[in-house]
ROSE-4610 file (N, C-alpha, C; in Angstrom, 1 decimal, always signed):
// ROSE-4610
residu = [X/X/X/X/X/X/X/X/X/X/X/X/X/X/X/X/X/X/X/X/X/X/X/X/X/X/X/X/X/X/X/X/X/X/X/X/X/X/X/X/X/X/X/X/X/X/X/X/X/X/X/X/X/X/X/X/X/X/X/X/X/X/X/X/X/X/X/X/X/X/X/X/X/X/X/X/X/X/X/X/X/X/X/X/X/X/X/X/X/X/X/X/X/X/X/X/X/X/X/X/X/X/X/X/X/X/X/X/X/X/X/X/X/X/X/X/X/X/X/X/X/X/X/X/X/X/X/X/X/X/X/X/X/X/X/X/X/X/X/X/X/X/X/X/X/X/X/X/X/X/X/X/X/X/X/X/X/X/X/X/X/X/X/X/X/X/X/X/X/X/X/X/X/X/X/X/X/X/X/X/X/X/X/X/X/X/X/X/X/X/X/X/X/X/X/X/X/X/X/X/X/X/X/X/X/X/X/X/X/X/X/X/X/X/X/X/X/X/X/X/X/X/X/X/X/X/X/X/X/X/X/X/X/X/X/X/X/X/X/X/X/X/X/X/X/X/X/X/X/X/X/X/X/X/X/X/X/X/X/X/X/X/X/X/X/X/X/X/X/X/X/X/X/X/X/X/X/X/X/X/X/X/X/X/X/X/X/X/X/X/X/X/X/X/X/X/X/X/X/X/X/X/X/X/X/X/X/X/X/X/X/X]
num = [1/1/1/2/2/2/3/3/3/4/4/4/5/5/5/6/6/6/7/7/7/8/8/8/9/9/9/10/10/10/11/11/11/12/12/12/13/13/13/14/14/14/15/15/15/16/16/16/17/17/17/18/18/18/19/19/19/20/20/20/21/21/21/22/22/22/23/23/23/24/24/24/25/25/25/26/26/26/27/27/27/28/28/28/29/29/29/30/30/30/31/31/31/32/32/32/33/33/33/34/34/34/35/35/35/36/36/36/37/37/37/38/38/38/39/39/39/40/40/40/41/41/41/42/42/42/43/43/43/44/44/44/45/45/45/46/46/46/47/47/47/48/48/48/49/49/49/50/50/50/51/51/51/52/52/52/53/53/53/54/54/54/55/55/55/56/56/56/57/57/57/58/58/58/59/59/59/60/60/60/61/61/61/62/62/62/63/63/63/64/64/64/65/65/65/66/66/66/67/67/67/68/68/68/69/69/69/70/70/70/71/71/71/72/72/72/73/73/73/74/74/74/75/75/75/76/76/76/77/77/77/78/78/78/79/79/79/80/80/80/81/81/81/82/82/82/83/83/83/84/84/84/85/85/85/86/86/86/87/87/87/88/88/88/89/89/89/90/90/90/91/91/91/92/92/92/93/93/93/94/94/94/95/95/95/96/96/96/97/97/97/98/98/98/99/99/99/100/100/100/101/101/101/102/102/102/103/103/103/104/104/104]
x = [-17.6/-17.3/-15.8/-15.2/-13.7/-13.3/-12.1/-11.6/-11.2/-11.4/-11.0/-9.5/-9.0/-7.6/-7.0/-5.8/-5.0/-4.5/-4.6/-4.0/-2.6/-1.6/-0.2/+0.4/+1.3/+1.9/+3.4/+4.0/+5.5/+6.0/+6.9/+7.5/+6.6/+5.6/+4.7/+5.4/+5.1/+5.6/+4.4/+4.6/+3.5/+3.9/+2.9/+3.1/+2.3/+3.0/+2.4/+2.4/+1.3/+1.1/+0.6/+1.1/+0.6/+0.5/-0.5/-0.7/-0.8/-0.3/-0.4/-1.8/-2.0/-3.3/-3.9/-5.1/-5.8/-5.0/-4.3/-3.5/-2.4/-2.0/-0.9/+0.5/+1.4/+2.8/+3.3/+4.1/+4.7/+6.3/+6.7/+8.1/+8.2/+8.9/+9.0/+10.5/+11.4/+12.8/+13.5/+14.7/+15.6/+15.9/+16.0/+16.3/+15.2/+13.9/+12.8/+12.9/+13.2/+13.3/+14.4/+15.6/+16.7/+16.3/+15.6/+15.2/+14.2/+13.3/+12.4/+13.2/+14.1/+14.9/+15.7/+16.2/+16.9/+16.0/+14.8/+13.8/+13.3/+13.3/+12.9/+14.0/+15.3/+16.3/+16.3/+16.2/+16.2/+15.0/+13.9/+12.7/+12.8/+13.4/+13.6/+14.5/+15.6/+16.5/+15.9/+15.1/+14.5/+13.5/+12.7/+11.7/+12.0/+13.2/+13.7/+12.8/+12.6/+11.8/+12.7/+12.5/+13.3/+12.6/+13.3/+12.8/+13.4/+12.5/+13.0/+12.9/+11.9/+11.7/+11.0/+11.4/+10.6/+10.5/+9.5/+9.2/+8.7/+9.4/+9.0/+8.4/+7.1/+6.5/+6.3/+6.0/+5.8/+4.6/+3.6/+2.4/+2.1/+2.9/+2.7/+3.9/+3.9/+5.0/+4.5/+5.4/+5.1/+6.3/+6.1/+7.1/+6.8/+7.8/+7.6/+8.5/+7.8/+8.5/+8.2/+9.1/+8.9/+9.0/+8.1/+8.1/+8.2/+9.5/+9.7/+9.0/+8.8/+8.2/+6.7/+6.1/+4.6/+4.3/+5.1/+5.0/+4.8/+4.1/+3.9/+3.3/+2.3/+1.6/+2.6/+3.4/+4.3/+5.4/+5.9/+6.9/+6.3/+5.1/+4.6/+4.2/+3.7/+3.4/+4.7/+5.8/+7.0/+7.5/+7.5/+8.0/+7.2/+5.9/+5.0/+5.1/+5.1/+5.1/+6.5/+7.6/+8.9/+9.0/+8.6/+8.7/+7.8/+6.6/+5.6/+6.1/+6.7/+7.3/+8.4/+9.3/+10.3/+9.7/+8.8/+8.2/+7.5/+6.7/+6.0/+6.9/+7.9/+8.9/+9.6/+10.1/+10.8/+10.0/+8.7/+7.9/+6.9/+7.1/+6.3/+4.8/+4.4/+3.0/+2.6/+1.4/+0.9/-0.1/-0.4/-1.5/-1.0/-1.9/-1.6/-0.9/+0.1/+0.7/+0.2/-0.1/-0.6/-2.2/-2.8/-4.2/-4.7/-5.4/-6.0/-4.9/-5.4/-4.6/-3.8/-2.6/-1.8/-2.4/-2.2/-2.7/-1.7/-2.1/-1.1/-1.8]
y = [-8.2/-6.8/-6.7/-5.9/-5.7/-4.9/-5.1/-4.3/-2.9/-1.9/-0.6/-0.5/+0.3/+0.5/+1.2/+0.8/+1.5/+2.8/+3.9/+5.1/+5.1/+5.3/+5.3/+6.7/+7.1/+8.4/+8.2/+9.1/+9.1/+9.6/+8.9/+9.3/+8.9/+8.2/+7.8/+6.7/+6.7/+5.7/+4.9/+3.6/+2.6/+1.6/+1.3/+0.1/-1.0/-2.0/-3.1/-4.4/-5.1/-6.4/-7.4/-8.6/-9.7/-11.0/-11.8/-12.9/-14.2/-15.3/-16.6/-17.0/-17.8/-18.3/-19.1/-18.8/-19.5/-19.3/-18.2/-17.9/-18.9/-19.6/-20.6/-20.0/-20.9/-20.4/-20.0/-19.0/-18.6/-18.7/-19.0/-19.3/-20.6/-21.6/-22.8/-23.1/-22.2/-22.4/-21.1/-21.1/-19.9/-19.7/-20.8/-20.7/-20.0/-20.2/-19.5/-18.0/-17.7/-16.2/-15.6/-16.3/-15.7/-15.5/-16.5/-16.4/-15.2/-15.0/-13.9/-12.6/-12.5/-11.2/-11.0/-12.1/-12.0/-11.4/-12.0/-11.5/-10.1/-9.8/-8.4/-7.4/-7.7/-6.9/-6.8/-7.9/-8.0/-7.1/-7.3/-6.5/-5.0/-4.7/-3.3/-2.6/-3.3/-2.7/-2.5/-3.6/-3.5/-2.4/-2.1/-1.1/+0.1/+0.3/+1.5/+1.8/+0.8/+0.9/+1.0/+1.9/+2.0/+1.2/+0.2/-0.6/+0.0/+0.5/+1.1/+0.1/-0.7/-1.7/-3.0/-4.1/-5.3/-6.2/-6.9/-7.9/-9.1/-10.2/-11.5/-12.4/-12.5/-13.4/-14.7/-15.7/-17.1/-17.1/-16.4/-16.4/-15.1/-14.1/-12.9/-12.0/-10.9/-10.0/-8.5/-7.7/-6.2/-5.6/-4.6/-3.9/-2.4/-1.5/-0.1/+0.3/+0.8/+1.1/+2.5/+3.0/+4.3/+4.0/+4.5/+4.3/+5.6/+5.9/+7.2/+7.2/+6.0/+6.0/+5.6/+5.6/+5.2/+3.9/+2.9/+1.5/+0.4/+0.7/-0.3/-1.6/-1.5/-2.7/-3.6/-3.0/-3.8/-4.4/-3.7/-4.2/-5.4/-5.2/-6.3/-7.5/-7.3/-8.4/-9.3/-8.6/-9.3/-10.0/-9.3/-9.9/-11.1/-11.0/-12.1/-13.3/-13.0/-14.1/-14.8/-14.1/-14.7/-15.6/-15.1/-15.9/-17.1/-16.9/-18.0/-19.1/-18.8/-19.8/-20.6/-19.9/-20.6/-21.5/-20.9/-21.7/-22.9/-22.8/-23.9/-25.0/-24.7/-25.7/-26.3/-25.5/-26.1/-27.0/-26.7/-27.5/-28.4/-28.5/-29.4/-29.1/-27.8/-27.4/-26.7/-26.4/-25.6/-24.7/-23.7/-22.7/-21.5/-20.8/-19.5/-19.7/-18.9/-18.8/-17.7/-16.6/-15.4/-15.4/-14.9/-14.8/-13.4/-13.5/-12.3/-11.2/-10.0/-8.8/-8.3/-7.9/-7.3/-6.0/-5.7/-4.5/-3.4/-2.2/-1.0/+0.2]
z = [-25.7/-25.8/-25.6/-26.4/-26.4/-25.2/-24.7/-23.6/-24.1/-23.2/-23.6/-23.8/-24.7/-25.0/-23.8/-23.5/-22.4/-23.0/-22.2/-22.6/-22.2/-23.1/-22.8/-23.1/-22.2/-22.3/-22.3/-23.2/-23.2/-21.8/-21.2/-19.9/-18.7/-18.9/-17.8/-16.9/-15.7/-14.7/-14.3/-14.4/-14.1/-13.0/-12.2/-11.3/-12.0/-12.5/-13.3/-12.4/-12.5/-11.8/-12.8/-12.6/-13.4/-12.5/-12.6/-11.7/-12.5/-11.9/-12.6/-12.8/-13.9/-14.2/-13.1/-12.7/-11.6/-10.3/-10.2/-9.1/-8.8/-9.9/-9.8/-9.8/-9.6/-9.6/-11.0/-11.0/-12.3/-12.1/-10.9/-10.6/-9.8/-10.3/-9.5/-9.0/-9.5/-9.1/-9.3/-8.7/-8.9/-10.4/-11.1/-12.6/-13.3/-12.9/-13.5/-13.2/-12.0/-11.6/-12.4/-12.5/-13.3/-14.8/-15.3/-16.7/-16.9/-16.0/-16.0/-16.0/-15.1/-15.1/-16.3/-16.9/-18.2/-19.3/-19.3/-20.3/-20.0/-18.8/-18.4/-18.9/-18.7/-19.2/-20.7/-21.3/-22.8/-23.4/-22.8/-23.3/-23.0/-21.8/-21.4/-22.4/-22.8/-23.8/-25.1/-25.6/-26.9/-27.0/-25.9/-26.0/-25.3/-24.8/-24.2/-22.9/-22.1/-20.9/-19.7/-18.8/-17.6/-16.5/-15.9/-14.8/-13.5/-12.7/-11.4/-10.3/-10.2/-9.1/-9.7/-9.1/-9.4/-8.1/-8.1/-7.0/-7.6/-7.5/-8.1/-6.9/-6.8/-5.9/-6.6/-5.8/-6.4/-7.4/-7.1/-8.0/-8.8/-8.6/-9.3/-9.3/-10.1/-10.2/-9.9/-9.5/-9.4/-10.1/-11.0/-11.7/-11.6/-11.4/-11.5/-12.7/-13.8/-15.0/-15.5/-16.3/-17.0/-18.5/-19.3/-20.8/-21.5/-21.9/-22.6/-24.0/-24.5/-25.9/-25.9/-24.7/-24.6/-25.3/-24.9/-25.5/-24.4/-23.4/-22.3/-22.9/-23.7/-24.2/-25.0/-25.9/-26.7/-25.8/-24.8/-23.9/-23.1/-22.5/-21.7/-22.5/-23.7/-24.6/-24.9/-25.2/-25.5/-24.2/-23.1/-21.8/-21.4/-21.4/-21.0/-21.9/-23.2/-24.2/-24.1/-24.1/-24.0/-22.8/-21.6/-20.4/-20.4/-20.9/-21.0/-21.9/-23.0/-23.9/-23.2/-22.5/-21.7/-20.7/-19.9/-18.7/-19.2/-20.3/-20.8/-21.3/-22.0/-22.5/-21.3/-20.4/-19.2/-18.4/-18.2/-17.3/-18.1/-19.4/-20.2/-20.0/-20.2/-20.1/-21.4/-21.5/-22.6/-22.1/-22.9/-22.6/-21.9/-21.3/-20.6/-19.3/-19.0/-17.7/-16.9/-17.5/-16.8/-16.9/-15.8/-15.7/-16.3/-17.4/-17.9/-18.3/-18.3/-18.7/-17.5/-17.7/-16.6/-16.1/-14.9/-14.3/-14.4/-14.7/-14.7/-14.2]
């Protein structure tokens, strides 16, 4: 059965969470955190998303975002994919980095 579509609103503010696959680490070094923040900034500019708060834990993230264009799904897809590609190359891994669907 397919997951229900998220309802997205222009101007909505979201508390977004994402967790590492099998509750594993998604950040292993300061360089990983810096790269995530770079990808976050890049994605926010591309999709016109306003980032108000972020918290980068070892195994998960919290973000508070506003989406003037109602495009949370596209923004999160780009952010998670870009960071996962970096992480997998850097740590010589393959497959999913994040567990399931992000929460919002």
